[in-house]
C-alpha positions as CSV (number, residue, x, y, z in Angstrom):
1,M,-12.8,-0.6,-51.7
2,I,-15.7,-1.4,-49.8
3,D,-15.9,-5.5,-49.8
4,F,-18.1,-8.0,-48.0
5,N,-16.4,-11.6,-48.1
6,G,-17.6,-13.9,-45.6
7,Q,-20.9,-11.7,-45.3
8,V,-24.6,-12.4,-45.5
9,A,-26.7,-9.9,-46.1
10,V,-30.8,-10.0,-46.8
11,V,-32.3,-7.8,-49.4
12,T,-35.7,-8.0,-49.4
13,G,-38.2,-6.9,-52.1
14,A,-35.1,-7.7,-54.5
15,G,-36.5,-9.3,-57.6
16,R,-36.8,-6.0,-59.4
17,G,-35.7,-2.3,-59.1
18,L,-33.9,-0.7,-56.5
19,G,-34.1,-3.9,-54.6
20,R,-32.2,-6.1,-57.0
21,L,-29.7,-3.5,-57.9
22,Y,-29.1,-3.8,-53.9
23,A,-28.6,-7.0,-54.0
24,I,-26.4,-7.6,-57.4
25,E,-23.9,-4.6,-55.8
26,L,-23.9,-6.2,-52.7
27,A,-23.1,-9.8,-53.9
28,N,-20.4,-8.0,-56.6
29,R,-18.7,-6.8,-53.2
30,G,-18.3,-10.7,-51.7
31,A,-21.3,-10.9,-49.5
32,A,-23.7,-13.9,-50.1
33,V,-27.2,-12.5,-50.7
34,V,-30.4,-13.5,-49.5
35,V,-33.3,-12.9,-52.5
36,N,-36.7,-12.0,-50.7
37,D,-39.2,-11.1,-53.4
38,L,-42.9,-12.4,-53.3
39,G,-42.7,-11.3,-57.0
40,S,-46.3,-9.8,-56.5
41,S,-47.3,-6.5,-58.2
42,M,-46.5,-3.0,-56.9
43,H,-50.5,-2.9,-55.2
44,G,-49.7,-6.3,-53.7
45,E,-51.1,-8.4,-55.7
46,G,-50.7,-11.8,-56.8
47,T,-47.2,-13.9,-56.5
48,D,-44.2,-15.1,-58.8
49,G,-41.0,-16.9,-57.8
50,A,-39.4,-16.5,-60.9
51,V,-38.6,-12.9,-60.1
52,A,-36.7,-13.7,-57.3
53,D,-35.0,-16.6,-59.0
54,R,-33.8,-14.5,-62.0
55,V,-32.0,-12.2,-59.2
56,V,-30.4,-15.2,-58.0
57,E,-28.9,-17.1,-61.2
58,E,-27.9,-13.4,-62.4
59,I,-26.1,-13.2,-59.2
60,E,-24.9,-16.8,-60.1
61,R,-23.9,-15.9,-63.8
62,S,-21.7,-13.7,-62.3
63,G,-19.3,-15.9,-59.5
64,G,-21.6,-14.6,-56.8
65,R,-23.5,-16.3,-53.8
66,A,-27.2,-16.3,-53.5
67,V,-30.5,-18.2,-52.4
68,A,-34.1,-17.2,-53.2
69,S,-36.8,-16.1,-50.8
70,Y,-40.3,-16.0,-51.6
71,D,-41.7,-15.6,-48.1
72,S,-43.3,-12.3,-46.8
73,V,-42.5,-9.6,-44.7
74,D,-46.4,-8.9,-43.9
75,S,-46.2,-11.9,-40.5
76,P,-43.8,-13.2,-38.2
77,E,-43.6,-16.4,-39.0
78,G,-42.5,-15.2,-43.3
79,G,-39.6,-12.5,-41.6
80,Q,-38.3,-15.4,-39.5
81,A,-38.4,-17.8,-42.2
82,I,-36.5,-14.9,-44.2
83,V,-33.9,-15.6,-41.7
84,D,-33.4,-18.6,-41.2
85,T,-33.0,-18.8,-45.0
86,A,-29.3,-16.7,-44.1
87,V,-28.3,-18.5,-41.0
88,E,-29.3,-22.3,-42.8
89,T,-28.0,-21.4,-45.7
90,F,-24.9,-19.3,-44.8
91,G,-23.9,-19.5,-41.8
92,R,-24.8,-15.9,-40.0
93,L,-26.3,-13.0,-40.6
94,D,-24.3,-9.1,-41.2
95,A,-26.9,-6.7,-42.6
96,V,-30.2,-6.9,-43.9
97,V,-31.9,-4.0,-46.1
98,S,-35.6,-3.8,-45.2
99,N,-37.0,-3.1,-49.0
100,A,-39.5,-4.8,-49.7
101,G,-43.3,-2.9,-49.8
102,I,-46.5,-1.9,-52.0
103,F,-47.6,1.1,-53.6
104,N,-51.0,3.0,-54.9
105,S,-52.0,6.5,-54.6
106,I,-55.4,7.4,-52.8
107,P,-56.9,10.4,-51.7
108,F,-57.1,10.7,-47.8
109,D,-60.6,11.2,-47.4
110,E,-60.8,8.1,-50.0
111,L,-58.4,6.0,-48.0
112,S,-60.6,2.9,-46.3
113,V,-59.1,1.1,-43.6
114,E,-57.7,-2.0,-45.6
115,N,-55.8,0.0,-47.6
116,W,-54.9,1.9,-44.7
117,H,-54.2,-1.1,-42.5
118,R,-52.1,-3.5,-45.9
119,M,-50.0,-0.5,-46.6
120,L,-48.7,-0.2,-42.8
121,A,-48.7,-4.7,-42.4
122,V,-46.0,-4.4,-45.5
123,H,-44.1,-2.0,-44.9
124,L,-43.5,-0.6,-41.0
125,N,-45.1,-4.3,-39.6
126,G,-42.5,-6.4,-42.0
127,G,-40.2,-4.5,-40.6
128,F,-40.1,-5.2,-37.1
129,Y,-40.8,-9.0,-38.6
130,L,-37.8,-9.0,-39.9
131,S,-35.6,-6.9,-38.3
132,Q,-36.4,-8.7,-34.7
133,P,-36.0,-11.9,-35.5
134,A,-32.1,-10.7,-37.7
135,F,-31.3,-8.4,-34.6
136,K,-31.5,-11.2,-31.8
137,V,-29.1,-13.0,-34.7
138,M,-27.0,-10.6,-34.8
139,K,-27.1,-9.9,-31.0
140,A,-25.8,-13.7,-30.5
141,Q,-22.6,-13.3,-33.0
142,Q,-21.6,-10.7,-31.3
143,D,-19.8,-9.1,-34.3
144,G,-21.9,-6.7,-34.9
145,G,-24.3,-6.1,-37.8
146,R,-26.1,-3.6,-40.4
147,F,-30.0,-2.6,-40.7
148,V,-30.6,-0.5,-44.2
149,F,-34.0,0.9,-43.3
150,I,-35.7,2.7,-46.8
151,S,-37.7,5.1,-45.7
152,S,-38.9,7.6,-48.6
153,S,-39.6,11.5,-48.8
154,A,-42.7,10.7,-49.0
155,G,-43.4,10.6,-45.5
156,I,-41.0,12.5,-43.4
157,F,-42.0,15.6,-45.8
158,G,-45.0,14.6,-46.9
159,Q,-46.4,13.6,-50.6
160,P,-50.0,13.9,-52.0
161,L,-52.5,10.3,-51.8
162,E,-50.0,8.6,-50.0
163,A,-51.1,9.2,-46.1
164,H,-51.2,5.5,-45.4
165,Y,-47.6,5.3,-47.6
166,A,-46.1,8.1,-46.2
167,A,-47.1,6.9,-42.0
168,A,-45.6,3.7,-42.6
169,K,-42.7,4.8,-44.2
170,T,-41.7,7.3,-41.6
171,G,-43.1,4.4,-38.9
172,L,-39.7,3.0,-40.2
173,M,-37.5,6.1,-39.4
174,G,-38.6,5.4,-35.3
175,L,-38.3,1.6,-35.6
176,A,-34.8,2.3,-36.6
177,N,-33.8,5.3,-34.0
178,V,-34.9,2.4,-31.8
179,I,-32.6,-0.5,-32.8
180,A,-29.6,2.0,-33.3
181,I,-30.2,2.8,-29.9
182,E,-31.1,-0.8,-27.8
183,G,-28.2,-2.5,-30.7
184,E,-25.3,0.2,-30.0
185,E,-23.6,-0.9,-27.5
186,H,-23.4,-4.5,-29.6
187,G,-22.3,-3.4,-32.5
188,I,-25.5,-3.2,-34.3
189,F,-25.8,0.1,-36.3
190,A,-29.8,0.9,-38.1
191,N,-29.8,3.6,-40.4
192,T,-32.5,5.0,-43.2
193,V,-32.1,6.0,-46.8
194,L,-34.4,8.2,-48.2
195,P,-33.8,7.3,-52.0
196,T,-35.7,8.3,-55.0
197,G,-35.2,6.2,-58.2
198,F,-36.4,5.7,-61.5
199,S,-38.0,2.6,-61.4
200,R,-42.0,1.0,-61.0
201,M,-43.5,3.1,-58.3
202,V,-42.6,6.1,-60.1
203,T,-43.9,4.3,-63.6
204,E,-47.5,3.9,-62.0
205,T,-47.5,7.0,-60.1
206,V,-47.3,9.6,-62.9
207,G,-48.4,7.3,-65.4
208,D,-47.3,9.9,-68.5
209,E,-45.4,7.9,-71.0
210,K,-43.9,11.0,-72.8
211,F,-43.1,13.4,-69.8
212,L,-41.8,9.9,-68.7
213,S,-39.6,9.2,-71.9
214,E,-39.2,13.5,-72.1
215,S,-38.9,14.7,-68.6
216,G,-34.6,15.7,-67.7
217,F,-35.7,14.6,-63.8
218,M,-37.0,11.3,-64.7
219,R,-33.3,10.9,-66.3
220,A,-31.1,12.0,-64.3
221,I,-33.2,10.3,-60.9
222,R,-31.4,6.7,-62.3
223,P,-32.3,4.2,-59.6
224,E,-28.4,2.8,-59.4
225,L,-27.2,6.6,-57.6
226,V,-28.7,5.2,-54.0
227,V,-26.9,2.2,-54.7
228,P,-23.9,3.4,-53.2
229,L,-25.6,4.9,-50.2
230,V,-27.3,1.9,-49.4
231,V,-24.7,-0.7,-49.6
232,F,-22.1,1.8,-47.9
233,L,-24.7,1.4,-44.9
234,A,-24.7,-1.7,-44.9
235,S,-21.2,-2.2,-44.5
236,R,-18.4,-2.4,-41.8
237,T,-17.0,0.6,-43.1
238,C,-19.9,2.8,-42.2
239,E,-18.9,3.5,-38.3
240,F,-22.1,5.3,-37.1
241,T,-26.2,5.0,-36.6
242,H,-29.3,6.4,-36.2
243,R,-28.6,8.6,-39.6
244,N,-31.1,9.5,-42.4
245,Y,-29.8,10.1,-45.3
246,S,-31.2,11.0,-49.2
247,A,-30.4,9.9,-52.2
248,C,-31.6,11.6,-55.2
249,A,-30.2,12.6,-58.7
250,G,-26.2,12.0,-57.4
251,R,-27.1,14.0,-54.0
252,F,-26.5,12.3,-50.9
253,A,-27.7,14.5,-48.0
254,R,-27.8,13.5,-44.1
255,V,-31.8,14.2,-42.9
256,F,-32.2,14.8,-39.4
257,I,-35.5,15.9,-37.4
258,G,-34.1,19.0,-35.6
259,L,-35.4,20.6,-31.7
260,G,-35.4,24.4,-32.0
261,R,-34.3,26.3,-28.7
262,G,-38.1,27.5,-27.9
263,W,-39.4,29.5,-25.4
264,L,-39.3,28.6,-22.0
265,A,-41.5,30.3,-19.5
266,D,-40.6,31.2,-16.4
267,A,-40.8,28.3,-13.5
268,D,-43.6,29.7,-11.6
269,S,-46.0,30.3,-13.6
270,D,-48.6,28.5,-15.7
271,P,-48.5,29.5,-19.2
272,T,-52.1,29.5,-20.6
273,C,-52.2,29.1,-24.5
274,D,-52.2,33.9,-24.4
275,D,-49.0,33.3,-23.2
276,L,-48.1,31.0,-26.3
277,A,-49.9,32.9,-28.6
278,E,-47.6,35.9,-27.6
279,H,-44.4,33.9,-27.9
280,L,-44.8,31.4,-30.8
281,G,-42.4,33.4,-33.1
282,E,-40.3,32.3,-29.9
283,A,-41.5,28.9,-29.7
284,S,-41.3,28.3,-33.8
285,E,-37.7,29.3,-34.9
286,I,-35.6,26.5,-35.8
287,E,-32.5,28.3,-35.2
288,P,-30.4,27.2,-32.9
289,F,-31.0,23.8,-32.8
290,I,-30.0,20.5,-31.7
291,V,-30.4,17.1,-33.6
292,P,-31.3,14.6,-29.9
293,A,-29.7,11.6,-30.3
294,S,-33.1,10.4,-28.2
295,I,-35.6,11.7,-25.8
296,F,-33.6,11.7,-23.5
297,D,-30.7,14.8,-25.0
298,E,-34.6,17.0,-25.1
299,V,-35.0,16.2,-21.7
300,L,-31.8,16.7,-20.2
301,E,-31.7,20.2,-22.4
302,V,-34.9,21.5,-20.8
303,C,-33.3,20.3,-17.7
304,D,-29.9,22.1,-17.8
305,R,-32.3,25.5,-19.5
306,R,-34.1,25.0,-15.9
307,G,-31.0,24.5,-13.4
308,I,-32.2,21.3,-12.2
309,S,-31.6,17.8,-12.5
310,A,-33.1,14.9,-14.0
311,M,-31.7,12.5,-11.5
312,P,-32.9,11.9,-8.2
313,G,-31.1,13.1,-5.4
314,G,-29.1,15.9,-7.7
315,A,-26.6,13.3,-9.4
316,E,-24.2,14.8,-12.2
317,I,-25.8,14.3,-15.7
318,A,-23.9,14.8,-18.9
319,I,-25.2,17.3,-21.2
320,P,-24.6,16.3,-24.9
321,E,-23.7,19.3,-26.8
322,A,-26.3,20.1,-29.6
323,A,-25.4,19.0,-33.3
324,Q,-26.2,22.1,-35.4
């Protein structure tokens, strides 16, 4: 059984919905949990400390350990305060589930600058403001750590009326990629989850109560079905980093960005857009492909095909195997 005995976890947006379920399951498995939630509406309006308090009480009634945090992730001070709460209350920090967020639907041509910045402030900036102080604590502890960033299929695949939300959630994937690369030598892993679960976000987006109550899909996407993936990735049992996974209706699947082999112009040529148009089919093929572990994998693959060295003086370089 995967357990978190002796470990401390932070879950943001843990007062309701999926975040609450993550916090409760982590506590049930032995983690001391910082339950962070402003208690605001899905649009980010208002505050209510009782929202986080109720989850803490629920955990404590079951014999677990938890503390409430009412700080907002949308400022450096808020992110630091959340991490400080973990360290000052429980003495350490082992796992962070970056789940806090807001949501609204706005057509792209009606999206205001204010709405754009507000969405990025909570999701993307908030992910950074929380993860940087947490990373420093984990690095100083010298025994690893786990980050789970809650991203979204709305970003990586797209969703109408959600340009601001999609951009923010996809930005978290980029943040997680770099934390994964820089953190690996310290045993600090970072992965993302793209969840689909029945929550306030779904009910407020769909709006049709009859559809919500009668739809087979809505019944299938019970939020509890997302929890196993998030908890696994937050655990020491997870021994990989730099990955994305989707959880939807009991289906768990890796999500990846692949790089096709593409068209390689002659080394001594100066290809034009006309040449590219002629070879567009080859440039657009999706097989074979690699899944780069970093930007360097792409550079090394091209250098290998060109027969040149990416290192000064012709130093030997190792070309990673393609993950296909």
